[in-house]
C-alpha positions in Angstrom: -56.6 55.4 27.1 -55.0 53.9 30.2 -51.4 54.0 28.7 -51.7 57.7 28.1 -52.3 58.3 31.8 -48.8 57.0 32.6 -50.0 55.8 36.0 -47.3 55.2 38.6 -45.0 58.0 37.3 -44.6 61.4 38.9 -43.0 62.9 35.8 -44.8 62.3 32.5 -44.3 63.2 28.9 -46.7 63.4 26.0 -47.5 65.9 23.2 -50.3 67.9 21.9 -53.9 68.8 23.0 -54.7 65.2 24.0 -51.9 65.3 26.5 -53.4 68.3 28.1 -56.9 66.8 28.2 -55.7 63.5 29.8 -52.7 64.5 31.9 -53.2 68.0 33.1 -56.1 67.1 35.5 -53.8 64.4 37.0 -50.8 66.9 37.4 -49.7 69.6 39.8 -47.6 71.2 37.1 -47.7 71.2 33.3 -44.6 72.4 31.5 -45.3 73.3 27.9 -42.3 73.1 25.6 -42.6 74.7 22.2 -38.9 75.2 21.3 -39.5 76.3 17.8 -40.8 79.7 19.0 -43.4 80.2 21.7 -41.7 79.2 24.9 -38.4 80.7 23.8 -40.3 83.9 23.1 -41.8 83.7 26.6 -38.4 83.3 28.1 -37.1 86.4 26.1 -40.0 88.6 27.3 -39.6 87.5 30.9 -35.9 88.0 30.9 -36.5 91.5 29.7 -38.8 92.2 32.6 -42.1 91.7 30.8 -45.0 89.3 31.2 -46.7 87.2 28.5 -50.4 86.8 27.8 -50.9 83.8 25.6 -53.4 84.3 22.8 -55.3 81.8 20.7 -53.9 81.7 17.2 -57.3 82.2 15.6 -57.8 85.4 17.6 -54.6 87.1 16.5 -56.1 89.2 13.7 -55.9 92.9 14.7 -53.7 92.2 17.7 -50.6 93.6 16.1 -49.4 90.1 15.5 -46.5 90.0 17.9 -43.3 88.8 16.4 -42.3 85.5 17.9 -38.6 86.2 17.4 -36.9 86.0 20.8 -34.3 88.5 19.6 -37.0 91.0 18.5 -39.0 90.5 21.7 -36.0 91.0 23.9 -35.2 94.2 22.2 -38.7 95.6 22.2 -39.9 94.5 25.7 -39.8 97.0 28.5 -39.9 96.2 32.2 -43.4 95.8 33.4 -44.9 95.5 29.9 -47.5 92.8 28.9 -46.9 91.1 25.6 -49.8 89.4 23.8 -48.3 86.3 22.1 -50.4 84.3 19.6 -49.1 80.9 18.7 -50.8 77.9 17.0 -49.1 75.4 19.4 -47.5 76.8 22.6 -50.1 79.4 23.4 -53.0 77.1 22.5 -51.6 74.3 24.8 -50.8 76.8 27.6 -54.3 78.2 27.5 -55.8 74.7 27.5 -53.6 73.7 30.5 -54.5 76.9 32.5 -58.2 76.1 32.0 -57.7 72.9 34.0 -56.5 74.8 37.0 -53.0 73.4 36.9 -49.8 75.5 37.3 -48.3 76.1 33.9 -44.7 76.8 33.0 -43.1 77.6 29.7 -40.0 75.5 29.2 -37.3 75.9 26.5 -33.7 75.1 26.1 -32.7 78.6 27.5 -34.6 78.1 30.8 -34.7 74.3 31.3 -32.8 74.3 34.7 -35.0 77.1 36.1 -38.2 75.6 34.9 -37.2 72.2 36.4 -36.5 73.8 39.7 -39.8 75.7 39.7 -41.8 72.6 38.7 -40.3 70.7 41.6 -41.2 73.5 44.0 -44.7 73.7 42.7 -45.7 70.1 42.9 -44.8 66.4 42.8 -46.7 65.3 39.7 -45.2 67.0 36.7 -46.2 66.6 33.1 -44.1 67.9 30.2 -46.1 68.5 27.0 -44.4 69.0 23.7 -46.1 71.4 21.4 
């Protein structure tokens, strides 16, 4: 759909898997925003010195089912640790965007200025995808 491509704009906005399919290949950077949990959880882990590995929601069984609570994650993350985070929205969209080869950032209310700065440094065509 031509309207979905948002031609002529360097910053685009859309939501869901269709946005990744259409806009990620046209973008330098995709910012996934899942403010209900996933991207805020990512921010809490990174702030505590850890790294996040997104996990597909359907693959979460037997993974210890990480708690997506930012408070719990901040308290339990140690510097240098890797946290496996399953999520039906944010992780799924992040993995889909990564598969296109684009730079992917996790945006939330807590890190919005930092993510905006990083997106501008990483490219000129930026797509924000709501989960």
